[in-house]
C-alpha positions as CSV (number, residue, x, y, z in Angstrom):
1,M,0.1,0.0,0.0
2,D,1.1,3.6,-0.8
3,G,2.4,5.0,2.6
4,G,-0.1,7.0,4.5
5,K,-3.3,6.4,2.6
6,P,-6.1,5.4,5.1
7,M,-7.6,2.2,5.1
8,R,-9.2,-0.2,7.3
9,Y,-10.3,-3.5,7.8
10,M,-13.2,-5.1,9.6
11,I,-14.5,-8.8,9.7
12,L,-17.8,-9.4,8.2
13,L,-19.5,-12.3,9.9
14,A,-17.3,-15.4,10.9
15,A,-16.0,-16.7,7.5
16,A,-12.9,-15.2,6.4
17,V,-14.5,-11.8,5.1
18,S,-12.7,-8.7,4.7
19,L,-14.0,-5.3,3.9
20,L,-11.6,-2.9,2.6
21,L,-12.3,1.0,2.7
22,L,-10.1,2.9,0.2
23,V,-10.4,6.4,0.6
24,G,-8.5,8.3,-2.5
25,G,-7.3,5.0,-3.5
26,V,-4.1,2.4,-2.7
27,G,-1.0,3.0,-4.4
28,A,0.2,0.0,-6.9
29,A,1.9,-0.7,-10.4
30,D,0.2,0.1,-13.4
31,V,-2.8,-2.2,-14.7
32,G,-1.7,-2.0,-18.1
33,T,-0.4,-4.5,-21.0
34,A,3.4,-4.7,-20.0
35,G,4.5,-7.8,-20.2
36,M,1.3,-9.3,-22.0
37,R,1.2,-12.2,-24.3
38,N,-1.1,-12.4,-27.1
39,G,-3.7,-15.2,-27.0
40,T,-5.6,-16.6,-30.1
41,T,-9.4,-17.4,-30.7
42,V,-10.6,-20.9,-30.7
43,N,-14.4,-22.4,-31.4
44,I,-16.1,-24.0,-29.1
45,Q,-18.9,-26.1,-30.1
46,S,-22.1,-25.8,-27.9
47,G,-25.6,-27.0,-28.5
48,G,-24.9,-27.3,-32.2
49,Q,-23.6,-23.9,-32.7
50,S,-19.9,-22.4,-32.6
51,Y,-18.7,-19.8,-30.2
52,P,-15.5,-18.0,-30.4
53,A,-13.4,-17.9,-27.3
54,Y,-10.1,-16.2,-26.5
55,I,-7.6,-18.3,-25.2
56,T,-4.1,-17.3,-23.6
57,T,-1.5,-19.7,-22.1
58,P,1.5,-19.2,-20.0
59,E,5.0,-19.8,-21.6
60,G,6.3,-23.3,-20.9
61,G,4.9,-26.7,-20.9
62,G,2.8,-26.8,-18.0
63,P,0.3,-28.3,-16.8
64,F,-0.9,-24.8,-15.3
65,P,-4.3,-24.5,-13.6
66,A,-6.8,-22.9,-16.0
67,V,-9.6,-20.4,-15.3
68,V,-12.5,-19.4,-17.4
69,L,-13.6,-15.9,-17.5
70,I,-17.0,-14.8,-18.0
71,H,-17.5,-11.3,-19.5
72,S,-19.9,-8.8,-18.9
73,F,-23.4,-8.1,-20.8
74,N,-21.4,-5.6,-22.7
75,G,-19.4,-8.2,-24.6
76,L,-15.7,-9.4,-24.7
77,E,-14.1,-6.1,-24.9
78,E,-10.5,-5.4,-25.0
79,G,-10.2,-5.1,-21.6
80,Y,-10.9,-8.5,-20.7
81,R,-8.5,-9.9,-23.4
82,V,-5.9,-7.8,-21.7
83,M,-6.7,-9.1,-18.1
84,A,-6.6,-12.8,-19.8
85,D,-3.2,-12.1,-21.2
86,R,-1.9,-10.8,-17.8
87,L,-3.4,-13.6,-16.2
88,A,-1.3,-15.8,-18.2
89,T,1.7,-14.2,-17.2
90,E,0.9,-15.0,-13.7
91,G,0.7,-18.7,-14.6
92,F,-3.0,-19.5,-15.7
93,V,-4.5,-20.9,-18.8
94,V,-7.3,-18.3,-19.4
95,I,-10.3,-18.7,-21.8
96,A,-13.0,-16.2,-22.3
97,P,-16.1,-17.7,-24.5
98,E,-18.0,-14.9,-26.1
99,W,-21.5,-16.3,-24.6
100,Q,-23.6,-13.5,-26.4
101,T,-22.7,-14.7,-30.0
102,F,-25.9,-15.7,-30.8
103,E,-28.3,-14.0,-28.0
104,E,-27.8,-10.9,-26.1
105,S,-29.5,-12.7,-23.3
106,P,-29.6,-16.3,-23.6
107,A,-31.3,-18.7,-21.1
108,D,-29.1,-19.9,-18.5
109,N,-29.2,-23.4,-19.3
110,V,-27.6,-22.1,-22.9
111,T,-24.9,-20.3,-21.2
112,E,-24.4,-23.0,-18.5
113,A,-24.0,-25.8,-21.4
114,L,-21.5,-23.4,-23.2
115,I,-19.4,-23.1,-19.9
116,R,-19.4,-26.9,-19.6
117,D,-18.3,-27.2,-23.1
118,T,-15.5,-24.8,-22.5
119,V,-14.5,-27.0,-19.7
120,A,-14.6,-30.2,-21.8
121,Y,-12.4,-28.3,-24.4
122,L,-9.8,-27.1,-21.8
123,E,-9.5,-30.8,-20.6
124,T,-8.6,-31.5,-24.2
125,R,-5.6,-29.4,-23.6
126,P,-2.3,-30.8,-22.6
127,E,-1.0,-27.7,-21.0
128,V,-3.9,-27.5,-18.7
129,N,-4.5,-29.3,-15.1
130,S,-7.9,-30.3,-15.5
131,S,-8.2,-30.9,-11.8
132,S,-7.4,-27.2,-11.2
133,I,-10.0,-25.1,-12.7
134,G,-11.3,-21.9,-11.5
135,L,-14.3,-19.8,-12.7
136,T,-14.4,-15.8,-12.6
137,G,-17.1,-13.4,-14.1
138,F,-18.2,-9.8,-14.4
139,C,-21.5,-8.2,-14.2
140,A,-23.9,-10.7,-15.7
141,G,-20.6,-13.1,-15.5
142,G,-20.7,-12.4,-12.0
143,R,-24.2,-13.7,-11.8
144,Y,-23.2,-16.5,-13.7
145,T,-20.0,-17.4,-11.4
146,M,-22.4,-17.1,-8.6
147,L,-24.8,-19.4,-10.2
148,F,-22.6,-21.8,-12.1
149,L,-19.8,-22.5,-9.4
150,P,-22.4,-24.5,-7.3
151,Q,-23.6,-26.5,-10.5
152,I,-20.6,-27.5,-12.4
153,E,-18.4,-29.8,-10.8
154,E,-15.2,-29.5,-12.6
155,F,-14.7,-25.9,-10.9
156,S,-12.5,-25.7,-7.8
157,A,-13.0,-22.0,-7.1
158,G,-14.7,-18.7,-8.0
159,V,-14.1,-15.3,-8.1
160,A,-17.5,-13.1,-8.5
161,W,-17.3,-9.4,-9.4
162,Y,-20.2,-6.9,-9.1
163,G,-22.6,-10.1,-9.4
164,F,-26.3,-10.2,-9.0
165,P,-27.0,-13.0,-6.1
166,Y,-30.8,-12.2,-6.0
167,S,-31.6,-11.6,-10.1
168,G,-33.0,-14.2,-12.4
169,G,-30.9,-12.1,-15.2
170,Q,-31.9,-10.8,-18.8
171,A,-33.9,-14.0,-19.2
172,N,-35.5,-14.4,-16.0
173,G,-33.5,-17.6,-14.8
174,T,-32.6,-18.8,-11.6
175,P,-31.4,-16.3,-8.7
176,P,-28.0,-17.7,-7.7
177,A,-28.9,-17.4,-3.9
178,E,-31.6,-20.3,-4.8
179,V,-28.8,-22.7,-5.2
180,I,-26.3,-21.7,-2.2
181,G,-27.0,-25.2,-0.7
182,N,-25.3,-26.7,-3.7
183,I,-21.9,-24.7,-3.3
184,T,-18.9,-26.7,-2.1
185,D,-16.0,-24.8,-3.6
186,P,-14.6,-21.4,-2.3
187,M,-15.8,-18.0,-3.7
188,L,-14.3,-14.5,-3.5
189,I,-16.9,-11.7,-4.0
190,I,-15.6,-8.6,-5.5
191,H,-17.8,-5.4,-5.2
192,G,-18.0,-1.7,-4.8
193,T,-20.2,0.2,-2.3
194,A,-21.2,3.0,-5.1
195,D,-22.6,-0.2,-7.4
196,E,-26.1,1.0,-8.3
197,A,-26.8,-1.8,-10.6
198,S,-26.1,-4.5,-7.9
199,P,-26.6,-2.5,-4.6
200,V,-24.2,-3.5,-1.9
201,A,-26.8,-4.4,0.5
202,D,-27.7,-7.3,-1.6
203,I,-24.2,-8.5,-1.7
204,Y,-23.9,-8.1,2.3
205,R,-27.6,-10.0,2.4
206,Y,-25.6,-12.7,0.1
207,A,-22.7,-13.0,2.3
208,T,-25.1,-13.4,5.5
209,D,-27.0,-16.2,3.7
210,L,-23.6,-17.8,2.9
211,D,-22.4,-17.7,6.1
212,A,-25.8,-18.9,7.6
213,A,-25.5,-22.2,5.2
214,G,-21.8,-22.7,6.3
215,K,-20.3,-22.0,3.1
216,Y,-16.6,-20.7,2.7
217,F,-16.3,-17.2,0.9
218,E,-14.3,-13.9,1.3
219,L,-15.6,-10.6,0.5
220,K,-13.8,-7.8,-0.7
221,V,-15.6,-4.3,-0.9
222,Y,-13.9,-1.4,-2.3
223,Q,-15.8,2.0,-0.9
224,G,-17.0,4.4,-3.3
225,E,-16.6,2.1,-6.4
226,P,-19.1,1.7,-9.1
227,H,-20.3,-1.1,-10.7
228,G,-17.7,-2.3,-13.9
229,F,-15.1,-0.7,-12.2
230,M,-12.3,-3.1,-14.0
231,I,-13.5,-2.0,-17.2
232,G,-13.7,1.5,-18.5
233,E,-16.1,3.1,-20.8
234,D,-13.7,2.6,-23.5
235,G,-13.8,-1.1,-22.9
236,Q,-10.0,-0.9,-21.7
237,M,-9.0,-2.5,-18.6
238,A,-8.8,0.3,-16.0
239,E,-5.6,1.5,-14.8
240,T,-6.4,2.8,-11.4
241,P,-4.9,1.6,-8.2
242,V,-8.3,0.1,-6.9
243,A,-8.3,-1.9,-10.3
244,E,-4.8,-3.2,-9.5
245,S,-5.7,-3.8,-5.9
246,A,-8.8,-5.7,-7.0
247,Y,-6.7,-7.7,-9.6
248,Q,-4.1,-8.9,-7.1
249,E,-7.0,-10.0,-4.9
250,M,-8.2,-12.2,-7.5
251,V,-4.6,-13.5,-8.5
252,G,-3.8,-14.1,-4.7
253,Y,-7.0,-16.0,-4.5
254,F,-6.6,-18.2,-7.3
255,N,-2.9,-18.8,-6.4
256,R,-4.2,-20.3,-3.0
257,T,-7.2,-22.2,-4.2
258,L,-5.9,-23.6,-7.6
259,G,-2.1,-23.7,-7.0
């Protein structure tokens, strides 16, 4: 942390939950593109259709842990590719399927099938450790992370960014809170207190429900941050101290749970 920047932590509930209050930001390195590797696009066959997916891998032979990245409702913006490339430099194979290829708001079962088929594709790659696969998602992808982590057994951990635990999504599907009982893997939830689309009060409520069900989770909340704070309006990955801090939270979490 930059010296002198005010910060305080508090334990929420009894389950390894931390609330990070940042006033004015924390000091950290640029979140930009330095050291990035270029990925490639592959096609994932699902439901009789072919979905493009961006995949990027670390240098070396592996096998490496893998992460499935689910983009927001705004599509697979360039910032997500940059993030995936950067995660590859951290030692993860990352794949990001374009789940809106055929419909802006597909039914949950269509997206779930795509994510399952994406995992099946990863399991064919020799550089992937198929017993160590994580899930992360942003906005609608955060909701999908909360929803699919309990239902797709191949996942070992998840990071949900500003998701919607009590929403059925645009296609009026199942709210993630309804499948809490099925959760067997650890989850990190990252959110901002100024999120108008997904009020932080819903996240605290979800955390309370997770704790009551005895499900392990961690919570990182950034004071004053709005919905979608990792990707700017230009579609690029945000280059802010908060974005860097949150990115490092995800990396550290996956290192602990997938490593």
